[in-house]
LODO-355369 format. One record per residue (C-alpha): x, y, z. Coordinates in steps of 0.5 Angstrom, whole numbers, plus 500, padded with zeros to 3 digits. Example, Ala and Ser with C-alpha at 12.3 -4.5 7.8 and 13.67 -1.06 7.14 Angstrom:
# LODO-355369
<rec><x>525</x><y>491</y><z>516</z></rec>
<rec><x>527</x><y>498</y><z>514</z></rec>
# end
This chain:
# LODO-355369
<rec><x>114</x><y>648</y><z>844</z></rec>
<rec><x>112</x><y>648</y><z>837</z></rec>
<rec><x>110</x><y>642</y><z>832</z></rec>
<rec><x>117</x><y>643</y><z>828</z></rec>
<rec><x>121</x><y>642</y><z>835</z></rec>
<rec><x>118</x><y>635</y><z>836</z></rec>
<rec><x>122</x><y>630</y><z>833</z></rec>
<rec><x>118</x><y>624</y><z>831</z></rec>
<rec><x>118</x><y>618</y><z>836</z></rec>
<rec><x>119</x><y>611</y><z>833</z></rec>
<rec><x>112</x><y>609</y><z>835</z></rec>
<rec><x>109</x><y>616</y><z>832</z></rec>
<rec><x>104</x><y>614</y><z>827</z></rec>
<rec><x>100</x><y>618</y><z>822</z></rec>
<rec><x>094</x><y>621</y><z>825</z></rec>
<rec><x>087</x><y>624</y><z>822</z></rec>
<rec><x>086</x><y>618</y><z>818</z></rec>
<rec><x>078</x><y>621</y><z>817</z></rec>
<rec><x>081</x><y>626</y><z>812</z></rec>
<rec><x>082</x><y>620</y><z>807</z></rec>
<rec><x>074</x><y>619</y><z>807</z></rec>
<rec><x>074</x><y>623</y><z>800</z></rec>
<rec><x>080</x><y>619</y><z>797</z></rec>
<rec><x>077</x><y>613</y><z>800</z></rec>
<rec><x>071</x><y>613</y><z>796</z></rec>
<rec><x>073</x><y>617</y><z>790</z></rec>
<rec><x>078</x><y>611</y><z>788</z></rec>
<rec><x>074</x><y>606</y><z>791</z></rec>
<rec><x>068</x><y>607</y><z>787</z></rec>
<rec><x>071</x><y>608</y><z>781</z></rec>
<rec><x>075</x><y>601</y><z>781</z></rec>
<rec><x>068</x><y>598</y><z>783</z></rec>
<rec><x>065</x><y>601</y><z>777</z></rec>
<rec><x>070</x><y>599</y><z>773</z></rec>
<rec><x>070</x><y>592</y><z>775</z></rec>
<rec><x>063</x><y>591</y><z>775</z></rec>
<rec><x>062</x><y>594</y><z>768</z></rec>
<rec><x>068</x><y>591</y><z>764</z></rec>
<rec><x>073</x><y>587</y><z>769</z></rec>
<rec><x>068</x><y>582</y><z>772</z></rec>
<rec><x>061</x><y>584</y><z>769</z></rec>
<rec><x>057</x><y>578</y><z>772</z></rec>
<rec><x>051</x><y>583</y><z>772</z></rec>
<rec><x>051</x><y>584</y><z>765</z></rec>
<rec><x>050</x><y>579</y><z>759</z></rec>
<rec><x>055</x><y>579</y><z>754</z></rec>
<rec><x>054</x><y>575</y><z>747</z></rec>
<rec><x>058</x><y>578</y><z>742</z></rec>
<rec><x>065</x><y>577</y><z>738</z></rec>
<rec><x>069</x><y>581</y><z>742</z></rec>
<rec><x>071</x><y>582</y><z>749</z></rec>
<rec><x>069</x><y>589</y><z>751</z></rec>
<rec><x>074</x><y>588</y><z>757</z></rec>
<rec><x>080</x><y>588</y><z>752</z></rec>
<rec><x>077</x><y>594</y><z>748</z></rec>
<rec><x>077</x><y>598</y><z>755</z></rec>
<rec><x>084</x><y>596</y><z>756</z></rec>
<rec><x>087</x><y>598</y><z>749</z></rec>
<rec><x>083</x><y>605</y><z>750</z></rec>
<rec><x>085</x><y>606</y><z>757</z></rec>
<rec><x>092</x><y>605</y><z>755</z></rec>
<rec><x>091</x><y>610</y><z>749</z></rec>
<rec><x>088</x><y>615</y><z>754</z></rec>
<rec><x>094</x><y>615</y><z>759</z></rec>
<rec><x>099</x><y>615</y><z>754</z></rec>
<rec><x>096</x><y>621</y><z>751</z></rec>
<rec><x>095</x><y>624</y><z>757</z></rec>
<rec><x>103</x><y>623</y><z>759</z></rec>
<rec><x>104</x><y>626</y><z>752</z></rec>
<rec><x>100</x><y>632</y><z>753</z></rec>
<rec><x>101</x><y>633</y><z>760</z></rec>
<rec><x>105</x><y>640</y><z>759</z></rec>
<rec><x>099</x><y>643</y><z>756</z></rec>
<rec><x>093</x><y>640</y><z>761</z></rec>
<rec><x>097</x><y>639</y><z>767</z></rec>
<rec><x>093</x><y>640</y><z>772</z></rec>
<rec><x>088</x><y>636</y><z>769</z></rec>
<rec><x>083</x><y>637</y><z>775</z></rec>
<rec><x>084</x><y>645</y><z>773</z></rec>
<rec><x>081</x><y>644</y><z>766</z></rec>
<rec><x>074</x><y>646</y><z>766</z></rec>
<rec><x>072</x><y>640</y><z>762</z></rec>
<rec><x>075</x><y>634</y><z>766</z></rec>
<rec><x>071</x><y>632</y><z>771</z></rec>
<rec><x>064</x><y>633</y><z>767</z></rec>
<rec><x>067</x><y>629</y><z>761</z></rec>
<rec><x>069</x><y>624</y><z>766</z></rec>
<rec><x>063</x><y>623</y><z>769</z></rec>
<rec><x>059</x><y>623</y><z>763</z></rec>
<rec><x>063</x><y>618</y><z>760</z></rec>
<rec><x>062</x><y>613</y><z>765</z></rec>
<rec><x>055</x><y>614</y><z>766</z></rec>
<rec><x>054</x><y>613</y><z>758</z></rec>
<rec><x>058</x><y>607</y><z>759</z></rec>
<rec><x>054</x><y>605</y><z>764</z></rec>
<rec><x>048</x><y>606</y><z>760</z></rec>
<rec><x>051</x><y>602</y><z>754</z></rec>
<rec><x>053</x><y>596</y><z>758</z></rec>
<rec><x>046</x><y>596</y><z>761</z></rec>
<rec><x>042</x><y>597</y><z>754</z></rec>
<rec><x>047</x><y>592</y><z>751</z></rec>
<rec><x>043</x><y>585</y><z>753</z></rec>
<rec><x>037</x><y>587</y><z>750</z></rec>
<rec><x>039</x><y>591</y><z>744</z></rec>
<rec><x>039</x><y>585</y><z>739</z></rec>
<rec><x>044</x><y>586</y><z>733</z></rec>
<rec><x>046</x><y>593</y><z>736</z></rec>
<rec><x>049</x><y>590</y><z>742</z></rec>
<rec><x>056</x><y>590</y><z>739</z></rec>
<rec><x>056</x><y>597</y><z>737</z></rec>
<rec><x>054</x><y>599</y><z>744</z></rec>
<rec><x>059</x><y>595</y><z>748</z></rec>
<rec><x>064</x><y>597</y><z>744</z></rec>
<rec><x>062</x><y>604</y><z>745</z></rec>
<rec><x>061</x><y>603</y><z>752</z></rec>
<rec><x>068</x><y>600</y><z>753</z></rec>
<rec><x>071</x><y>606</y><z>749</z></rec>
<rec><x>067</x><y>611</y><z>753</z></rec>
<rec><x>069</x><y>607</y><z>760</z></rec>
<rec><x>076</x><y>607</y><z>759</z></rec>
<rec><x>076</x><y>615</y><z>758</z></rec>
<rec><x>072</x><y>616</y><z>764</z></rec>
<rec><x>076</x><y>611</y><z>768</z></rec>
<rec><x>083</x><y>613</y><z>766</z></rec>
<rec><x>081</x><y>621</y><z>767</z></rec>
<rec><x>078</x><y>620</y><z>774</z></rec>
<rec><x>084</x><y>616</y><z>776</z></rec>
<rec><x>089</x><y>621</y><z>774</z></rec>
<rec><x>085</x><y>626</y><z>777</z></rec>
<rec><x>085</x><y>622</y><z>783</z></rec>
<rec><x>093</x><y>622</y><z>783</z></rec>
<rec><x>093</x><y>629</y><z>782</z></rec>
<rec><x>089</x><y>630</y><z>789</z></rec>
<rec><x>093</x><y>625</y><z>793</z></rec>
<rec><x>100</x><y>628</y><z>790</z></rec>
<rec><x>101</x><y>634</y><z>795</z></rec>
<rec><x>100</x><y>629</y><z>801</z></rec>
<rec><x>106</x><y>626</y><z>805</z></rec>
<rec><x>108</x><y>619</y><z>802</z></rec>
<rec><x>106</x><y>615</y><z>808</z></rec>
<rec><x>099</x><y>618</y><z>807</z></rec>
<rec><x>099</x><y>617</y><z>799</z></rec>
<rec><x>101</x><y>609</y><z>801</z></rec>
<rec><x>095</x><y>609</y><z>806</z></rec>
<rec><x>090</x><y>612</y><z>802</z></rec>
<rec><x>091</x><y>608</y><z>796</z></rec>
<rec><x>091</x><y>602</y><z>800</z></rec>
<rec><x>085</x><y>603</y><z>803</z></rec>
<rec><x>082</x><y>606</y><z>797</z></rec>
<rec><x>083</x><y>599</y><z>793</z></rec>
<rec><x>081</x><y>595</y><z>799</z></rec>
<rec><x>074</x><y>599</y><z>800</z></rec>
<rec><x>073</x><y>597</y><z>792</z></rec>
<rec><x>073</x><y>590</y><z>794</z></rec>
<rec><x>067</x><y>590</y><z>799</z></rec>
<rec><x>063</x><y>595</y><z>794</z></rec>
<rec><x>064</x><y>590</y><z>788</z></rec>
<rec><x>062</x><y>584</y><z>792</z></rec>
<rec><x>056</x><y>588</y><z>795</z></rec>
<rec><x>054</x><y>590</y><z>788</z></rec>
<rec><x>055</x><y>583</y><z>785</z></rec>
<rec><x>049</x><y>581</y><z>789</z></rec>
<rec><x>044</x><y>585</y><z>786</z></rec>
<rec><x>040</x><y>584</y><z>780</z></rec>
<rec><x>036</x><y>588</y><z>775</z></rec>
<rec><x>034</x><y>595</y><z>776</z></rec>
<rec><x>038</x><y>595</y><z>783</z></rec>
<rec><x>044</x><y>593</y><z>779</z></rec>
<rec><x>043</x><y>598</y><z>774</z></rec>
<rec><x>042</x><y>603</y><z>779</z></rec>
<rec><x>049</x><y>602</y><z>782</z></rec>
<rec><x>052</x><y>603</y><z>775</z></rec>
<rec><x>050</x><y>610</y><z>775</z></rec>
<rec><x>051</x><y>611</y><z>783</z></rec>
<rec><x>058</x><y>609</y><z>783</z></rec>
<rec><x>061</x><y>614</y><z>778</z></rec>
<rec><x>057</x><y>620</y><z>781</z></rec>
<rec><x>059</x><y>618</y><z>788</z></rec>
<rec><x>067</x><y>617</y><z>785</z></rec>
<rec><x>067</x><y>624</y><z>782</z></rec>
<rec><x>063</x><y>627</y><z>788</z></rec>
<rec><x>068</x><y>625</y><z>793</z></rec>
<rec><x>074</x><y>627</y><z>788</z></rec>
<rec><x>071</x><y>634</y><z>788</z></rec>
<rec><x>071</x><y>634</y><z>796</z></rec>
<rec><x>078</x><y>631</y><z>796</z></rec>
<rec><x>080</x><y>637</y><z>792</z></rec>
<rec><x>077</x><y>642</y><z>797</z></rec>
<rec><x>081</x><y>639</y><z>802</z></rec>
<rec><x>087</x><y>641</y><z>799</z></rec>
<rec><x>090</x><y>648</y><z>801</z></rec>
<rec><x>089</x><y>653</y><z>795</z></rec>
<rec><x>097</x><y>653</y><z>793</z></rec>
<rec><x>096</x><y>645</y><z>791</z></rec>
<rec><x>090</x><y>646</y><z>787</z></rec>
<rec><x>094</x><y>651</y><z>782</z></rec>
<rec><x>098</x><y>649</y><z>776</z></rec>
<rec><x>106</x><y>650</y><z>777</z></rec>
<rec><x>111</x><y>650</y><z>772</z></rec>
<rec><x>113</x><y>644</y><z>768</z></rec>
<rec><x>120</x><y>643</y><z>768</z></rec>
<rec><x>124</x><y>638</y><z>763</z></rec>
<rec><x>125</x><y>631</y><z>766</z></rec>
<rec><x>128</x><y>624</y><z>764</z></rec>
<rec><x>122</x><y>619</y><z>764</z></rec>
<rec><x>124</x><y>614</y><z>769</z></rec>
<rec><x>123</x><y>608</y><z>765</z></rec>
<rec><x>126</x><y>603</y><z>769</z></rec>
<rec><x>120</x><y>603</y><z>774</z></rec>
<rec><x>115</x><y>602</y><z>769</z></rec>
<rec><x>119</x><y>597</y><z>765</z></rec>
<rec><x>119</x><y>593</y><z>772</z></rec>
<rec><x>111</x><y>594</y><z>772</z></rec>
<rec><x>110</x><y>592</y><z>765</z></rec>
<rec><x>114</x><y>585</y><z>766</z></rec>
<rec><x>110</x><y>583</y><z>772</z></rec>
<rec><x>104</x><y>585</y><z>768</z></rec>
<rec><x>106</x><y>580</y><z>763</z></rec>
<rec><x>108</x><y>575</y><z>768</z></rec>
<rec><x>101</x><y>576</y><z>771</z></rec>
<rec><x>098</x><y>575</y><z>764</z></rec>
<rec><x>101</x><y>568</y><z>763</z></rec>
<rec><x>097</x><y>566</y><z>769</z></rec>
<rec><x>091</x><y>570</y><z>768</z></rec>
<rec><x>087</x><y>565</y><z>765</z></rec>
<rec><x>088</x><y>560</y><z>770</z></rec>
<rec><x>087</x><y>564</y><z>776</z></rec>
<rec><x>082</x><y>561</y><z>782</z></rec>
<rec><x>076</x><y>565</y><z>784</z></rec>
<rec><x>077</x><y>571</y><z>788</z></rec>
<rec><x>084</x><y>572</y><z>785</z></rec>
<rec><x>086</x><y>578</y><z>780</z></rec>
<rec><x>089</x><y>585</y><z>780</z></rec>
<rec><x>082</x><y>588</y><z>780</z></rec>
<rec><x>077</x><y>588</y><z>786</z></rec>
<rec><x>078</x><y>581</y><z>788</z></rec>
<rec><x>079</x><y>578</y><z>795</z></rec>
<rec><x>087</x><y>577</y><z>793</z></rec>
<rec><x>087</x><y>585</y><z>792</z></rec>
<rec><x>083</x><y>586</y><z>799</z></rec>
<rec><x>088</x><y>581</y><z>803</z></rec>
<rec><x>094</x><y>584</y><z>800</z></rec>
<rec><x>092</x><y>592</y><z>801</z></rec>
<rec><x>089</x><y>590</y><z>808</z></rec>
<rec><x>096</x><y>587</y><z>810</z></rec>
<rec><x>100</x><y>593</y><z>806</z></rec>
<rec><x>096</x><y>598</y><z>810</z></rec>
<rec><x>097</x><y>595</y><z>817</z></rec>
<rec><x>104</x><y>594</y><z>816</z></rec>
<rec><x>105</x><y>602</y><z>813</z></rec>
<rec><x>101</x><y>604</y><z>819</z></rec>
<rec><x>104</x><y>600</y><z>825</z></rec>
<rec><x>111</x><y>598</y><z>823</z></rec>
<rec><x>113</x><y>603</y><z>817</z></rec>
<rec><x>119</x><y>605</y><z>822</z></rec>
<rec><x>122</x><y>598</y><z>823</z></rec>
<rec><x>124</x><y>597</y><z>816</z></rec>
<rec><x>127</x><y>600</y><z>810</z></rec>
<rec><x>122</x><y>602</y><z>804</z></rec>
<rec><x>127</x><y>598</y><z>800</z></rec>
<rec><x>125</x><y>591</y><z>803</z></rec>
<rec><x>118</x><y>593</y><z>802</z></rec>
<rec><x>119</x><y>594</y><z>795</z></rec>
<rec><x>122</x><y>587</y><z>794</z></rec>
<rec><x>116</x><y>583</y><z>797</z></rec>
<rec><x>112</x><y>583</y><z>790</z></rec>
<rec><x>118</x><y>579</y><z>788</z></rec>
<rec><x>118</x><y>574</y><z>794</z></rec>
<rec><x>110</x><y>573</y><z>792</z></rec>
<rec><x>111</x><y>573</y><z>785</z></rec>
<rec><x>117</x><y>568</y><z>785</z></rec>
<rec><x>113</x><y>563</y><z>790</z></rec>
<rec><x>107</x><y>563</y><z>787</z></rec>
<rec><x>110</x><y>561</y><z>780</z></rec>
<rec><x>114</x><y>556</y><z>784</z></rec>
<rec><x>108</x><y>553</y><z>786</z></rec>
<rec><x>105</x><y>552</y><z>779</z></rec>
<rec><x>108</x><y>545</y><z>779</z></rec>
<rec><x>105</x><y>543</y><z>785</z></rec>
<rec><x>098</x><y>545</y><z>783</z></rec>
<rec><x>096</x><y>538</y><z>782</z></rec>
<rec><x>097</x><y>537</y><z>790</z></rec>
<rec><x>096</x><y>544</y><z>793</z></rec>
<rec><x>091</x><y>546</y><z>787</z></rec>
<rec><x>091</x><y>553</y><z>784</z></rec>
<rec><x>089</x><y>557</y><z>790</z></rec>
<rec><x>096</x><y>558</y><z>793</z></rec>
<rec><x>100</x><y>560</y><z>786</z></rec>
<rec><x>094</x><y>564</y><z>783</z></rec>
<rec><x>093</x><y>568</y><z>790</z></rec>
<rec><x>101</x><y>570</y><z>791</z></rec>
<rec><x>102</x><y>572</y><z>783</z></rec>
<rec><x>096</x><y>576</y><z>784</z></rec>
<rec><x>098</x><y>579</y><z>790</z></rec>
<rec><x>105</x><y>580</y><z>788</z></rec>
<rec><x>102</x><y>584</y><z>781</z></rec>
<rec><x>098</x><y>588</y><z>785</z></rec>
<rec><x>103</x><y>590</y><z>790</z></rec>
<rec><x>108</x><y>592</y><z>785</z></rec>
<rec><x>103</x><y>597</y><z>782</z></rec>
<rec><x>102</x><y>600</y><z>788</z></rec>
<rec><x>109</x><y>601</y><z>790</z></rec>
<rec><x>111</x><y>603</y><z>783</z></rec>
<rec><x>106</x><y>609</y><z>784</z></rec>
<rec><x>109</x><y>611</y><z>790</z></rec>
<rec><x>116</x><y>611</y><z>786</z></rec>
<rec><x>113</x><y>616</y><z>781</z></rec>
<rec><x>109</x><y>620</y><z>787</z></rec>
<rec><x>116</x><y>621</y><z>790</z></rec>
<rec><x>119</x><y>623</y><z>784</z></rec>
<rec><x>114</x><y>628</y><z>783</z></rec>
<rec><x>115</x><y>631</y><z>789</z></rec>
<rec><x>123</x><y>631</y><z>789</z></rec>
<rec><x>123</x><y>634</y><z>782</z></rec>
<rec><x>117</x><y>638</y><z>781</z></rec>
<rec><x>114</x><y>634</y><z>776</z></rec>
<rec><x>107</x><y>634</y><z>774</z></rec>
<rec><x>104</x><y>627</y><z>777</z></rec>
<rec><x>100</x><y>626</y><z>771</z></rec>
<rec><x>106</x><y>626</y><z>766</z></rec>
<rec><x>109</x><y>620</y><z>770</z></rec>
<rec><x>103</x><y>616</y><z>772</z></rec>
<rec><x>099</x><y>617</y><z>765</z></rec>
<rec><x>104</x><y>612</y><z>762</z></rec>
<rec><x>103</x><y>607</y><z>767</z></rec>
<rec><x>096</x><y>605</y><z>764</z></rec>
<rec><x>100</x><y>601</y><z>759</z></rec>
<rec><x>100</x><y>596</y><z>764</z></rec>
<rec><x>094</x><y>592</y><z>762</z></rec>
<rec><x>096</x><y>591</y><z>755</z></rec>
<rec><x>102</x><y>587</y><z>758</z></rec>
<rec><x>097</x><y>583</y><z>761</z></rec>
<rec><x>094</x><y>581</y><z>755</z></rec>
<rec><x>100</x><y>580</y><z>751</z></rec>
<rec><x>102</x><y>575</y><z>757</z></rec>
<rec><x>096</x><y>571</y><z>756</z></rec>
<rec><x>097</x><y>571</y><z>748</z></rec>
<rec><x>104</x><y>568</y><z>749</z></rec>
<rec><x>101</x><y>563</y><z>754</z></rec>
<rec><x>096</x><y>561</y><z>749</z></rec>
<rec><x>101</x><y>560</y><z>744</z></rec>
<rec><x>105</x><y>556</y><z>748</z></rec>
<rec><x>099</x><y>552</y><z>749</z></rec>
<rec><x>098</x><y>551</y><z>742</z></rec>
<rec><x>105</x><y>548</y><z>741</z></rec>
<rec><x>102</x><y>541</y><z>743</z></rec>
<rec><x>107</x><y>541</y><z>749</z></rec>
<rec><x>104</x><y>537</y><z>755</z></rec>
<rec><x>101</x><y>541</y><z>761</z></rec>
<rec><x>106</x><y>540</y><z>766</z></rec>
<rec><x>112</x><y>542</y><z>761</z></rec>
<rec><x>108</x><y>548</y><z>759</z></rec>
<rec><x>108</x><y>550</y><z>767</z></rec>
<rec><x>115</x><y>549</y><z>767</z></rec>
<rec><x>117</x><y>553</y><z>761</z></rec>
<rec><x>113</x><y>559</y><z>764</z></rec>
<rec><x>115</x><y>558</y><z>771</z></rec>
<rec><x>123</x><y>558</y><z>769</z></rec>
<rec><x>122</x><y>564</y><z>764</z></rec>
<rec><x>118</x><y>568</y><z>768</z></rec>
<rec><x>122</x><y>567</y><z>774</z></rec>
<rec><x>128</x><y>569</y><z>770</z></rec>
<rec><x>124</x><y>576</y><z>768</z></rec>
<rec><x>122</x><y>578</y><z>774</z></rec>
<rec><x>128</x><y>577</y><z>778</z></rec>
<rec><x>132</x><y>581</y><z>773</z></rec>
<rec><x>127</x><y>586</y><z>773</z></rec>
<rec><x>127</x><y>587</y><z>780</z></rec>
<rec><x>134</x><y>586</y><z>782</z></rec>
<rec><x>137</x><y>590</y><z>776</z></rec>
<rec><x>132</x><y>595</y><z>774</z></rec>
<rec><x>130</x><y>597</y><z>781</z></rec>
<rec><x>137</x><y>599</y><z>783</z></rec>
<rec><x>137</x><y>604</y><z>789</z></rec>
<rec><x>143</x><y>608</y><z>787</z></rec>
<rec><x>141</x><y>609</y><z>779</z></rec>
<rec><x>134</x><y>611</y><z>781</z></rec>
<rec><x>137</x><y>616</y><z>786</z></rec>
<rec><x>142</x><y>619</y><z>781</z></rec>
<rec><x>139</x><y>619</y><z>775</z></rec>
<rec><x>132</x><y>621</y><z>776</z></rec>
<rec><x>132</x><y>623</y><z>783</z></rec>
<rec><x>128</x><y>618</y><z>786</z></rec>
<rec><x>130</x><y>617</y><z>794</z></rec>
<rec><x>124</x><y>613</y><z>796</z></rec>
<rec><x>128</x><y>606</y><z>796</z></rec>
<rec><x>133</x><y>610</y><z>801</z></rec>
<rec><x>128</x><y>612</y><z>806</z></rec>
<rec><x>129</x><y>608</y><z>813</z></rec>
<rec><x>123</x><y>611</y><z>816</z></rec>
<rec><x>117</x><y>613</y><z>812</z></rec>
<rec><x>113</x><y>615</y><z>818</z></rec>
<rec><x>118</x><y>619</y><z>821</z></rec>
<rec><x>120</x><y>622</y><z>814</z></rec>
<rec><x>113</x><y>624</y><z>813</z></rec>
<rec><x>111</x><y>627</y><z>819</z></rec>
<rec><x>117</x><y>631</y><z>819</z></rec>
<rec><x>115</x><y>633</y><z>812</z></rec>
<rec><x>108</x><y>635</y><z>814</z></rec>
<rec><x>111</x><y>639</y><z>820</z></rec>
<rec><x>115</x><y>643</y><z>816</z></rec>
<rec><x>109</x><y>644</y><z>811</z></rec>
<rec><x>105</x><y>647</y><z>817</z></rec>
<rec><x>111</x><y>651</y><z>819</z></rec>
<rec><x>112</x><y>654</y><z>812</z></rec>
<rec><x>104</x><y>656</y><z>812</z></rec>
<rec><x>105</x><y>659</y><z>819</z></rec>
<rec><x>111</x><y>663</y><z>816</z></rec>
<rec><x>108</x><y>665</y><z>810</z></rec>
<rec><x>102</x><y>668</y><z>813</z></rec>
<rec><x>105</x><y>671</y><z>819</z></rec>
<rec><x>110</x><y>675</y><z>814</z></rec>
<rec><x>106</x><y>676</y><z>808</z></rec>
<rec><x>110</x><y>672</y><z>803</z></rec>
<rec><x>108</x><y>673</y><z>796</z></rec>
<rec><x>106</x><y>666</y><z>792</z></rec>
<rec><x>112</x><y>666</y><z>789</z></rec>
<rec><x>116</x><y>667</y><z>795</z></rec>
<rec><x>112</x><y>662</y><z>799</z></rec>
<rec><x>114</x><y>657</y><z>793</z></rec>
<rec><x>122</x><y>659</y><z>794</z></rec>
<rec><x>121</x><y>659</y><z>802</z></rec>
<rec><x>118</x><y>652</y><z>801</z></rec>
<rec><x>124</x><y>649</y><z>796</z></rec>
<rec><x>129</x><y>652</y><z>801</z></rec>
<rec><x>126</x><y>649</y><z>807</z></rec>
<rec><x>126</x><y>642</y><z>803</z></rec>
<rec><x>134</x><y>643</y><z>802</z></rec>
<rec><x>134</x><y>644</y><z>795</z></rec>
<rec><x>140</x><y>648</y><z>792</z></rec>
<rec><x>139</x><y>655</y><z>788</z></rec>
<rec><x>140</x><y>651</y><z>781</z></rec>
<rec><x>135</x><y>646</y><z>783</z></rec>
<rec><x>130</x><y>652</y><z>785</z></rec>
<rec><x>132</x><y>655</y><z>778</z></rec>
<rec><x>130</x><y>649</y><z>774</z></rec>
<rec><x>124</x><y>647</y><z>777</z></rec>
<rec><x>121</x><y>654</y><z>777</z></rec>
<rec><x>124</x><y>657</y><z>771</z></rec>
<rec><x>127</x><y>663</y><z>774</z></rec>
<rec><x>134</x><y>666</y><z>772</z></rec>
<rec><x>139</x><y>666</y><z>778</z></rec>
<rec><x>139</x><y>674</y><z>779</z></rec>
<rec><x>131</x><y>673</y><z>780</z></rec>
<rec><x>132</x><y>668</y><z>785</z></rec>
<rec><x>137</x><y>671</y><z>789</z></rec>
<rec><x>133</x><y>678</y><z>789</z></rec>
<rec><x>127</x><y>673</y><z>791</z></rec>
<rec><x>131</x><y>670</y><z>797</z></rec>
<rec><x>133</x><y>677</y><z>799</z></rec>
<rec><x>126</x><y>679</y><z>800</z></rec>
<rec><x>124</x><y>673</y><z>804</z></rec>
<rec><x>130</x><y>674</y><z>809</z></rec>
<rec><x>128</x><y>682</y><z>810</z></rec>
<rec><x>121</x><y>680</y><z>811</z></rec>
<rec><x>122</x><y>674</y><z>816</z></rec>
<rec><x>128</x><y>678</y><z>819</z></rec>
<rec><x>134</x><y>672</y><z>818</z></rec>
<rec><x>140</x><y>673</y><z>815</z></rec>
<rec><x>142</x><y>667</y><z>812</z></rec>
<rec><x>139</x><y>661</y><z>809</z></rec>
<rec><x>141</x><y>656</y><z>815</z></rec>
<rec><x>137</x><y>661</y><z>819</z></rec>
<rec><x>131</x><y>661</y><z>814</z></rec>
<rec><x>131</x><y>653</y><z>814</z></rec>
<rec><x>131</x><y>653</y><z>821</z></rec>
<rec><x>125</x><y>658</y><z>822</z></rec>
<rec><x>121</x><y>653</y><z>817</z></rec>
<rec><x>123</x><y>647</y><z>820</z></rec>
<rec><x>127</x><y>644</y><z>814</z></rec>
<rec><x>134</x><y>641</y><z>813</z></rec>
<rec><x>140</x><y>645</y><z>810</z></rec>
<rec><x>142</x><y>642</y><z>803</z></rec>
# end
């Protein structure tokens, strides 16, 4: 009995987690580096008239938007000969600027500004290439690997924050090197077909999930200045807590609840955190701050999963989808600005807390319940992740089908184009969908399908799908 004949049992889980080590450090080291240099630069003295982190966020958003707009020309980004060297050099140059700024006297401000611009470009480019490296994996692996990568960034950050002087400076150089080296290893693990550029179909951008994320970022920003120690969306204790719990739930219990339930959990965390604000005099700021931070962090991860799901179903380059997510920090900044404006009105602090709580709870509720409509996301953009009842089983089935398609291609010597078509048929896609995704004419597609039938010795689509372990459309 081959792997495609075995149906995933309820207790089956994803195995071979050792394969995630390159992904773990590719993103983990990059996030730790960003936290140490810009988000929480405790080892760097800053005494200029602007916040380098704010400059970093604006440059990061601009880089992501430009990447989305230019995706049809540059995707896949990792295949561009300049991408990885440019990302590494930009991050190293940013580290040099941040290290040299404290002793630069009047030159500190230009160094910090240049460092923020270079750091944003390098970090954003690395993050987008990481998304390309992880996109070919099954959704459950993407969820597990991303959660583990964000988790590992926290102890890396805390370890480095305990260093001083030359040791701290050395880590600001080593982290980008480790990140890009791990990213290179992650790409080498992928099959050759997943490293090549595919067609770039036309698509309607799924603005609803992005709008939800931006509203959550705005809500988080209104409380960002009052968060307790250890809370935040970067490499903080709250991030480690929520990512650790998320990893455990997905790994052990993803077959026991629908994914749509998981997508409503950030709403629960955020609303509970906001409702605890009036009780901060009794409970302190820790409970509210941690819940709000955890809700924002979890929503960021879940929206990323939605975009990965869309990329898989529609054949859209993940760069075109996730690049726009880089605008998220700007809404955090603007949320903080609104909170500052409210503080300047002269209202009592308790009244301000009530106004913020009511306004943000209404925004978060509306965005989650109205914008994240499963039916609308599926019909308009092809996002069906929220309809998944058993993420582990679906992912195991997808991995088994991919392995079977590999075997069929090797055994019957299918051409690269025939291999593409065979896999899309196995996924249950119709001829019309395949034509749109691969930009081929109906007659050309039919000719390819007939050639596949002859090579593999089948006489119908149903037989081909069964051979590949897929499901008929």
